[in-house]
C-alpha positions in Angstrom: 0.0 0.0 0.0 2.9 2.4 0.8 4.3 1.9 -2.7 0.9 2.6 -4.2 0.6 5.9 -2.3 4.1 6.9 -3.5 3.0 6.1 -7.1 -0.1 8.2 -6.8 1.8 11.1 -5.2 4.5 11.0 -7.9 1.8 11.1 -10.6 0.1 14.1 -8.9 3.5 15.8 -8.7 4.2 15.3 -12.4 0.7 16.4 -13.3 1.3 19.7 -11.4 4.7 20.2 -13.1 3.2 19.6 -16.5 0.3 22.1 -15.8 2.2 24.8 -13.9 5.7 24.6 -15.4 7.0 25.5 -11.9 10.4 24.8 -10.3 10.6 22.0 -7.7 10.9 24.4 -4.8 7.7 26.1 -5.8 5.8 22.8 -6.0 7.2 21.8 -2.6 5.5 24.8 -1.1 2.2 24.2 -2.9 2.0 20.6 -1.8 2.8 21.5 1.8 -0.3 23.7 1.8 -2.4 21.0 0.0 -1.1 18.3 2.4 -2.7 20.1 5.3 -6.1 19.4 3.8 -5.9 16.0 2.1 -3.5 13.0 1.9 -1.0 13.7 -0.8 -1.0 10.0 -1.7 -4.7 10.3 -2.8 -5.1 10.5 -6.6 -5.6 14.1 -7.8 -8.8 12.8 -9.4 -10.4 12.5 -5.9 -9.8 16.1 -5.0 -9.8 18.2 -8.3 -11.6 21.1 -6.7 -8.9 21.5 -3.9 -6.1 21.3 -6.4 -7.9 23.8 -8.7 -8.4 26.3 -5.9 -4.7 26.1 -4.9 -3.2 26.3 -8.4 -5.7 28.7 -10.0 -6.1 26.2 -12.9 -9.4 24.7 -14.1 -10.1 21.3 -12.7 -10.6 20.0 -16.2 -7.0 21.0 -17.2 -5.6 19.3 -14.1 -7.5 16.1 -14.8 -6.3 16.1 -18.4 -2.7 16.5 -17.2 -3.2 13.7 -14.6 -4.5 11.4 -17.3 -1.5 12.0 -19.5 1.0 11.5 -16.7 -0.7 8.3 -15.6 -0.5 6.9 -19.1 3.3 7.6 -19.2 3.8 5.9 -15.8 2.3 2.6 -17.2 5.7 2.3 -19.0 7.4 1.5 -15.7 8.2 -2.1 -15.1 6.0 -3.9 -12.4 9.0 -4.2 -10.0 10.2 -0.6 -10.4 10.0 1.4 -7.2 9.3 5.1 -6.4 11.0 6.3 -3.3 10.3 9.7 -1.7 12.6 12.0 0.3 12.1 11.1 3.9 11.4 7.4 3.4 13.5 5.0 5.3 15.1 3.7 2.2 15.7 7.1 0.6 19.5 8.0 0.6 20.8 10.8 2.8 22.1 13.8 1.0 21.3 17.5 0.5 19.6 18.6 -2.7 18.2 15.3 -3.7 14.9 15.5 -5.6 11.6 14.7 -4.0 11.3 11.4 -5.8 13.8 8.8 -7.1 12.8 6.0 -9.5 14.5 2.8 -8.7 15.0 -0.6 -10.3 16.9 -3.3 -8.4 18.3 -3.8 -4.9 17.5 -0.8 -2.6 19.6 -2.4 0.1 22.7 -1.0 -1.8 21.7 2.4 -0.5 22.5 1.2 3.1 26.2 0.5 2.1 29.1 2.9 1.9 29.0 4.4 -1.6 31.7 6.0 -3.7 31.1 7.6 -7.1 33.7 6.9 -9.8 33.8 9.5 -12.4 35.9 10.4 -15.4 36.2 10.9 -19.1 34.5 9.0 -21.9 37.8 9.1 -23.9 39.7 6.9 -21.5 43.4 6.0 -21.8 44.8 2.6 -21.1 46.2 4.0 -17.9 42.8 5.3 -16.9 41.2 2.0 -17.7 43.7 0.2 -15.4 43.3 2.7 -12.6 39.5 2.3 -12.8 39.5 -1.5 -12.6 42.1 -1.4 -9.7 40.2 1.2 -7.8 37.0 -0.8 -8.1 38.7 -3.9 -6.8 40.2 -2.0 -3.9 36.8 -0.5 -2.9 34.6 -3.5 -3.2 37.1 -5.5 -1.1 36.1 -3.1 1.7 32.3 -3.6 1.0 31.9 -0.3 -0.8 29.1 0.1 -3.4 30.3 1.7 -6.7 28.2 4.6 -8.0 28.5 5.9 -11.6 26.7 7.0 -14.6 26.3 4.9 -17.8 28.4 7.0 -20.2 31.1 5.3 -22.3 34.6 5.3 -20.8 35.3 5.5 -17.1 31.7 5.1 -16.0 31.0 2.0 -18.1 34.3 0.4 -17.1 33.6 1.1 -13.4 30.3 -0.8 -13.6 31.6 -3.7 -15.8 34.5 -4.1 -13.4 32.2 -4.1 -10.4 29.9 -6.7 -11.8 32.8 -8.9 -13.0 34.3 -8.8 -9.4 31.0 -9.6 -7.8 30.6 -6.1 -6.3 27.6 -3.9 -5.8 27.0 -1.3 -8.6 24.6 1.6 -8.6 23.9 3.2 -12.0 22.5 6.7 -12.0 20.7 7.6 -15.3 20.3 10.8 -17.3 17.1 9.3 -18.7 13.9 7.8 -17.1 14.1 4.1 -16.3 12.1 3.5 -19.4 14.8 4.7 -21.7 18.4 3.8 -22.4 21.4 6.1 -23.1 23.8 5.4 -24.6 22.4 2.6 -26.7 25.7 0.8 -26.6 25.1 0.3 -22.8 21.6 -1.1 -23.2 22.7 -4.6 -22.0 24.7 -3.0 -19.1 21.7 -1.1 -18.0 19.7 -4.3 -17.9 22.4 -6.1 -15.9 22.5 -3.2 -13.4 18.8 -3.4 -12.8 19.1 -7.2 -12.3 22.3 -7.5 -10.3 22.7 -4.0 -8.8 20.5 -0.9 -8.7 19.4 1.7 -11.2 18.3 5.2 -10.1 16.8 8.1 -12.0 15.4 11.4 -10.9 13.4 11.6 -14.1 9.9 10.4 -14.4 8.6 8.4 -17.4 7.1 11.6 -18.7 10.5 13.4 -19.0 12.0 14.1 -22.3 15.7 13.4 -22.1 18.0 16.4 -22.6 21.8 16.7 -22.8 21.9 19.0 -19.8 20.4 16.3 -17.7 24.0 15.1 -17.2 24.5 18.1 -14.9 21.5 17.2 -12.8 22.6 13.5 -12.7 26.0 14.5 -11.5 24.5 16.6 -8.7 22.5 13.5 -7.6 25.5 11.3 -7.7 27.4 13.7 -5.5 24.6 13.9 -3.0 23.9 10.2 -2.6 27.6 9.1 -2.5 29.8 9.3 0.5 32.7 10.5 -1.7 33.8 10.9 -5.3 36.9 9.5 -7.1 38.0 11.1 -10.3 40.1 8.7 -12.4 40.8 10.8 -15.5 39.3 13.9 -17.1 40.0 16.8 -19.4 39.9 20.4 -18.3 36.3 21.5 -18.0 34.9 17.9 -18.2 31.8 16.7 -16.4 33.8 14.8 -13.8 35.4 18.0 -12.7 32.0 19.6 -12.1 31.0 16.4 -10.2 33.9 17.0 -7.9 32.8 20.5 -7.1 29.2 19.3 -6.5 30.6 16.8 -4.0 32.6 19.5 -2.2 29.4 21.6 -1.9 27.9 18.6 -0.1 31.0 18.5 2.2 31.9 15.1 0.7 35.5 14.0 0.2 37.1 13.9 -3.3 40.1 11.9 -4.4 42.2 12.0 -7.5 45.5 10.4 -8.5 48.8 12.2 -7.9 49.9 11.7 -11.5 47.0 13.9 -12.6 48.2 16.7 -10.3 51.7 16.2 -11.8 50.4 16.4 -15.4 51.3 20.0 -16.5 49.0 19.7 -19.5 46.0 19.8 -17.2 44.9 22.8 -15.1 42.0 21.4 -13.1 43.8 18.9 -10.9 46.2 21.5 -9.5 43.3 23.9 -8.8 41.1 21.2 -7.3 43.7 19.7 -5.0 44.0 23.0 -3.2 40.4 22.8 -2.0 39.6 21.6 1.5 38.4 18.0 1.4 40.3 17.1 -1.8 43.1 14.4 -1.5 45.5 12.9 -4.0 46.8 9.3 -3.8 49.5 7.4 -5.6 47.7 4.1 -5.8 44.1 2.7 -5.6 45.0 0.9 -2.4 45.2 4.3 -0.7 41.7 5.4 -1.6 39.7 3.7 1.1 41.8 5.0 4.1 41.5 8.5 2.8 37.7 8.4 2.2 36.8 6.4 5.3 39.5 7.0 7.9 37.2 5.8 10.7 37.0 2.4 9.0 40.7 1.8 9.1 42.7 0.4 12.0 45.5 2.9 12.7 49.0 1.6 12.8 52.1 3.6 13.9 54.2 1.9 11.2 51.6 2.7 8.5 50.3 6.2 8.9 47.3 7.3 6.8 48.1 9.1 3.5 48.0 12.9 3.9 46.4 15.5 1.7 48.7 16.4 -1.1 50.1 19.9 -1.2 51.3 21.8 -4.3 54.3 22.9 -2.3 55.2 19.4 -1.1 58.9 18.8 -1.5 60.0 15.9 -3.8 
């Protein structure tokens, strides 16, 4: 019954977005007012007069929008879940949307989670660092979070599944769509053996700029972010700054900082909460220092400084 109420509330939410063209924060305030009068999990069709009075729209217009949204939601698979901010199984993190659409094992959201981000034009070195980083993290029972783009993201998921680890794929599309098409089978595997998450309802038309919103969600739901390899101005660099805004730790490899053809690593590593490591084995102690037994003979890696002597 709880899942049905979430479904009905999500349909109501999307019907209001379709009708009003409002931002999420505006809809939040509107539903807070309406929720004082009726259960938000009731279908809008039961209370069209109340919704009409609070939106200023004709009841007929709202009912038409509700019907269109409901039809789009039929595209969801029977086992897909809609989780709402505040639910016990909703991940912690500031700035997450009101609803997330999920396919797969929601228990992965109870694990430690690290986002692995990077370029779609991956080098052989980047490929090796990605696979080794995945191995190092899943040995410590960390779930791997990433998008489904080609390059680093796809390699991170494939390596995680190959090693028997837990993988969480965050989409730039609704669950009902696939992008890129080359990763259609990977998306299916993640839904079966891991977890797929999307902030986009089945009504949403996919846009290129959804990658920005997706990166913000990955930063919010992960405990930390690892950037394996990226060009100046790339999406993974933005992902790192989103993580820092969330007061999450960011890790990158020291050879990136030493690469004088790149500007972003030297700028980023000066930020509080950003660390550089020489090897994948050093990632976990940096990101989860409380989970590591301290040893006088093996001190934890320190944050790298641009002025460190060599």
